[in-house]
C-alpha positions as CSV (number, residue, x, y, z in Angstrom):
1,M,14.7,-22.4,-21.4
2,S,18.4,-21.1,-21.2
3,I,19.3,-18.3,-18.7
4,V,19.7,-15.8,-22.2
5,Q,16.5,-16.5,-23.3
6,A,14.9,-15.9,-19.7
7,I,16.7,-12.3,-19.0
8,P,13.3,-10.3,-20.9
9,D,11.3,-12.1,-18.6
10,A,13.4,-11.8,-15.8
11,I,13.6,-7.9,-16.2
12,A,9.8,-7.8,-17.2
13,L,8.8,-9.5,-13.8
14,G,11.3,-7.1,-12.1
15,T,10.1,-4.1,-13.4
16,L,6.6,-5.1,-12.2
17,F,7.9,-6.3,-8.5
18,A,9.8,-2.6,-8.7
19,L,6.1,-1.0,-9.2
20,V,4.5,-3.3,-6.4
21,A,7.8,-2.1,-4.2
22,M,7.2,1.5,-5.2
23,G,3.4,1.4,-4.2
24,V,4.0,0.2,-0.9
25,G,7.2,1.9,-0.2
26,L,5.3,5.3,-1.1
27,V,2.8,4.7,1.8
28,F,5.8,3.5,4.0
29,G,7.6,6.6,3.6
30,V,5.1,9.3,4.4
31,I,3.0,7.5,7.5
32,R,5.9,4.5,8.2
33,L,3.0,1.9,7.4
34,V,3.8,-1.6,5.5
35,N,0.2,-1.8,3.8
36,F,0.0,-5.8,3.6
37,A,-3.5,-5.2,1.8
38,H,-1.5,-3.8,-1.4
39,G,-1.9,-7.0,-2.9
40,E,-5.7,-6.9,-2.6
41,L,-5.8,-3.6,-5.0
42,I,-4.1,-5.4,-7.4
43,T,-6.8,-8.2,-7.1
44,A,-9.7,-6.0,-7.1
45,G,-8.3,-4.7,-10.4
46,A,-8.4,-8.5,-11.9
47,Y,-11.5,-8.8,-10.9
48,A,-13.2,-6.0,-12.1
49,L,-11.5,-7.2,-15.8
50,F,-13.2,-10.3,-14.8
51,L,-16.4,-9.0,-14.5
52,T,-16.4,-6.8,-17.5
53,K,-15.6,-9.6,-20.0
54,D,-18.3,-8.3,-22.7
55,L,-16.9,-4.4,-22.6
56,P,-14.4,-3.0,-24.9
57,T,-10.9,-3.7,-24.0
58,G,-10.1,-0.2,-23.2
59,L,-13.2,0.8,-21.3
60,R,-12.0,-2.5,-19.3
61,A,-8.4,-1.0,-18.1
62,V,-10.2,2.3,-17.4
63,I,-12.7,0.3,-15.3
64,A,-10.2,-1.9,-13.7
65,V,-7.8,0.8,-12.7
66,G,-10.7,3.2,-11.3
67,V,-11.5,0.6,-9.1
68,V,-8.1,-0.2,-7.7
69,V,-7.6,3.6,-7.2
70,A,-11.0,4.0,-5.3
71,L,-10.2,1.2,-3.2
72,A,-6.6,2.6,-2.4
73,A,-9.0,6.0,-1.5
74,L,-10.9,3.8,0.9
75,M,-7.6,2.5,2.4
76,E,-6.4,5.4,3.4
77,I,-9.9,6.5,5.1
78,V,-9.8,3.2,6.9
79,Y,-6.1,3.3,8.2
80,R,-6.4,7.4,9.0
81,P,-7.7,7.2,12.6
82,L,-4.7,4.4,13.1
83,K,-2.0,7.1,12.4
84,N,-1.0,7.8,16.0
85,V,-1.7,3.9,17.2
86,A,1.5,1.7,18.1
87,P,3.3,0.6,14.6
88,A,2.7,-3.4,15.4
89,T,-1.4,-2.2,15.9
90,M,-1.2,-0.7,12.1
91,L,0.4,-3.7,10.7
92,V,-2.1,-6.0,12.7
93,A,-4.7,-3.8,10.9
94,T,-3.1,-4.1,7.3
95,F,-3.2,-7.9,7.5
96,A,-6.8,-7.8,8.9
97,V,-8.0,-5.8,6.1
98,S,-5.7,-7.9,3.7
99,F,-7.3,-11.6,5.1
100,L,-10.7,-9.7,5.3
101,L,-10.8,-8.9,1.8
102,Q,-9.6,-12.0,0.3
103,N,-12.1,-13.7,2.4
104,V,-14.8,-11.5,0.5
105,A,-13.5,-12.3,-2.8
106,L,-13.4,-16.0,-1.7
107,V,-17.1,-16.1,-0.7
108,V,-18.1,-13.8,-3.7
109,F,-16.4,-15.6,-6.2
110,G,-15.1,-19.0,-5.0
111,A,-11.8,-20.5,-4.7
112,Q,-11.9,-21.8,-8.4
113,G,-11.2,-18.5,-9.8
114,G,-12.4,-17.1,-13.3
115,N,-10.4,-16.7,-16.3
116,I,-10.2,-12.6,-17.2
117,G,-9.8,-13.0,-21.0
118,F,-7.4,-9.8,-21.2
119,L,-5.2,-9.0,-24.0
120,S,-4.3,-13.0,-24.6
121,G,-3.2,-12.2,-27.7
122,L,0.0,-10.9,-26.0
123,N,1.0,-13.8,-25.2
124,Q,2.5,-14.9,-28.5
125,A,5.9,-14.7,-29.0
126,F,8.4,-13.1,-31.7
127,R,11.7,-13.6,-32.5
128,I,14.5,-11.3,-31.7
129,G,17.6,-13.1,-33.0
130,P,18.5,-16.2,-31.2
131,L,15.6,-15.1,-28.6
132,Q,11.8,-15.5,-28.4
133,V,10.0,-12.9,-26.6
134,R,6.3,-12.7,-25.9
135,W,4.6,-9.5,-27.1
136,I,3.3,-8.9,-23.4
137,T,7.0,-9.3,-21.8
138,L,8.0,-6.0,-24.3
139,V,4.8,-4.5,-23.4
140,G,5.2,-4.8,-19.5
141,L,8.8,-3.9,-19.7
142,V,7.9,-0.5,-21.9
143,V,4.8,0.2,-19.9
144,G,6.5,-0.4,-16.7
145,S,9.7,1.7,-17.5
146,L,7.4,4.4,-18.3
147,S,5.5,4.1,-15.2
148,L,8.9,4.6,-13.2
149,A,10.2,7.5,-14.6
150,A,6.8,9.2,-14.8
151,M,6.5,8.9,-10.9
152,A,10.5,9.3,-10.4
153,L,10.0,13.0,-12.7
154,F,6.4,13.7,-10.4
155,L,8.4,13.5,-7.3
156,R,11.1,15.6,-8.4
157,R,9.5,17.9,-10.5
158,T,6.2,19.0,-8.7
159,D,5.5,20.6,-5.4
160,L,3.5,17.6,-4.1
161,G,6.2,15.1,-5.2
162,L,8.9,17.3,-3.4
163,Q,6.4,17.4,-0.3
164,M,6.0,13.2,-0.3
165,R,9.8,13.0,-0.5
166,A,10.5,15.7,2.2
167,A,8.0,13.6,4.6
168,A,9.7,10.8,3.8
169,A,13.2,12.3,4.7
170,D,12.4,13.7,7.6
171,V,9.3,14.2,9.1
172,R,9.6,16.3,11.8
173,M,11.4,18.9,9.6
174,A,8.6,18.2,7.1
175,K,5.6,19.7,9.6
176,L,8.1,22.1,10.7
177,L,7.9,23.8,7.0
178,G,4.2,23.7,6.7
179,V,4.2,20.2,4.6
180,P,0.2,19.3,4.5
181,T,0.6,15.7,5.3
182,T,-3.0,14.8,5.4
183,R,-3.0,15.9,1.6
184,V,0.4,14.1,1.3
185,V,-0.6,10.9,2.9
186,R,-3.7,11.0,0.7
187,A,-1.7,11.2,-2.6
188,A,0.6,8.4,-1.5
189,F,-2.4,5.9,-1.2
190,L,-3.8,6.9,-4.7
191,L,-0.5,7.0,-6.4
192,G,0.3,3.7,-5.0
193,G,-3.0,2.7,-6.3
194,V,-2.5,3.9,-10.1
195,L,0.6,1.8,-9.9
196,A,-0.9,-1.0,-8.6
197,G,-3.4,-0.4,-11.4
198,V,-0.9,-0.7,-14.0
199,V,0.6,-4.0,-12.5
200,T,-2.6,-5.6,-12.4
201,L,-3.3,-4.7,-16.5
202,A,0.0,-6.8,-16.8
203,L,-0.5,-9.6,-14.9
204,A,-4.0,-10.0,-16.3
205,V,-2.2,-10.8,-19.4
206,Q,0.2,-13.2,-18.1
207,R,-1.6,-14.8,-15.7
208,P,-5.4,-15.1,-16.9
209,L,-6.7,-16.9,-13.9
210,V,-7.8,-14.8,-11.1
211,T,-8.4,-16.1,-7.6
212,P,-8.8,-14.3,-4.2
213,T,-4.7,-14.5,-3.6
214,F,-3.8,-13.0,-7.3
215,G,-2.6,-9.8,-5.7
216,F,-1.0,-11.5,-2.8
217,Q,1.1,-13.8,-4.1
218,V,2.9,-10.9,-6.0
219,L,3.1,-8.6,-2.8
220,I,4.9,-11.4,-0.9
221,P,8.2,-11.1,-2.8
222,A,7.9,-7.4,-3.7
223,L,7.7,-7.4,0.0
224,V,10.9,-9.3,0.4
225,G,12.7,-6.8,-2.4
226,V,11.5,-3.9,-0.5
227,V,13.4,-5.3,2.6
228,V,16.5,-6.2,0.8
229,G,16.7,-2.8,-1.1
230,G,15.9,-0.7,2.4
231,I,12.8,-0.3,3.2
232,D,13.3,3.2,4.5
233,R,13.9,4.8,1.1
234,L,12.1,4.6,-2.0
235,V,14.6,4.0,-4.5
236,P,16.7,1.5,-2.6
237,A,13.3,-0.2,-1.7
238,T,12.2,-0.1,-6.1
239,L,15.5,-1.2,-6.6
240,G,14.9,-4.0,-4.2
241,G,11.7,-5.1,-5.8
242,F,13.4,-5.1,-9.2
243,S,16.3,-7.6,-7.7
244,I,13.9,-10.0,-6.4
245,G,11.6,-10.2,-10.0
246,V,15.1,-10.8,-12.0
247,A,16.3,-13.5,-9.4
248,T,13.0,-14.8,-9.1
249,V,12.9,-16.3,-13.0
250,L,16.9,-16.6,-13.5
251,I,17.0,-19.1,-10.4
252,S,14.1,-20.9,-11.8
253,V,15.7,-21.2,-14.9
254,A,18.7,-22.1,-13.0
255,L,17.3,-25.0,-11.0
256,P,16.5,-28.4,-12.3
257,G,13.1,-29.2,-13.2
258,S,12.7,-31.5,-10.0
259,Q,14.2,-29.0,-7.8
260,R,12.0,-25.7,-8.6
261,V,9.8,-26.4,-5.7
262,F,12.5,-25.3,-3.6
263,L,12.7,-22.0,-5.4
264,N,11.5,-20.0,-2.6
265,S,13.6,-21.7,0.1
266,V,16.8,-20.6,-2.3
267,L,15.2,-17.0,-2.9
268,F,15.0,-16.6,0.9
269,A,18.2,-18.1,1.8
270,L,19.9,-15.2,-0.4
271,V,17.7,-12.8,1.1
272,I,19.1,-13.7,4.7
273,T,22.4,-14.0,3.8
274,V,21.9,-10.2,2.1
275,L,20.5,-9.2,5.6
276,L,22.8,-10.5,7.4
277,V,26.0,-8.7,5.7
278,K,23.7,-5.3,5.4
279,P,20.8,-5.3,7.9
280,A,19.4,-2.0,6.8
281,G,19.2,-3.4,3.1
282,L,21.4,-3.8,-0.3
283,F,20.8,-0.1,-1.5
284,A,19.7,1.6,1.8
285,G,21.5,4.6,3.0
286,R,22.8,5.4,6.6
287,S,19.7,6.6,8.2
288,Q,16.7,5.5,9.3
289,N,13.5,7.5,10.5
290,T,11.2,5.9,12.3
291,E,8.5,8.8,12.8
292,R,5.1,9.0,11.1
293,V,3.1,11.7,9.6
């Protein structure tokens, strides 16, 4: 595959990583918590699709997104008592929740995984000039872009969105202005769940085998993107996720077939280089806020 041929797939994967990065960034913005269990939201949605094979496609999608959002709400309840503890404690707690959910999936479903069987026809390709593009690439790009645009409008045009932006920008000032912090934190988790649900539906088509680490495998590079972009602001974090998704595909294509096992090594080497040059992140602003709601 040539680099030109890979560009549509790179942009589509970048869009999905941007959705994951935005979901992580929403929660970090209001509670200063890097939720390592965010990937398990995607895994839960994939298993929901796996368990509802006999139902109509639309109903399966609704159930999957509903399961993801419900689990996100449950995570918010679990993390709520920890909001005043040390950041390291909260980080360990998210790791614990992540590995707990992975092991629950391992015990219930086994390590071999199962075929999701969701909209597999979208993996067929069509031609645009010299390029062959899969339908899922086009659909994922359109749906992902619309989701990002809708989230941007929500954050800029609604009272709750403005409150979330205020809390992310300056927690102390937001509290003084009467921002309802509990409501804002709950909304951040729920919106992150919605975004994770969208990612689940797209990934279920592209990667039809669901395993206990289905979402975790996507979360790690997206988190790398969040750090590269600048974790202290939502837009830079989202751009970082997009950049890592695009880079992952393009580097994979550029490497010779026998050298693709070193993809992650090359990718992380580039990340380290970026952070050495700009420790706050490639797209980050100057200020960083370390307070939590």
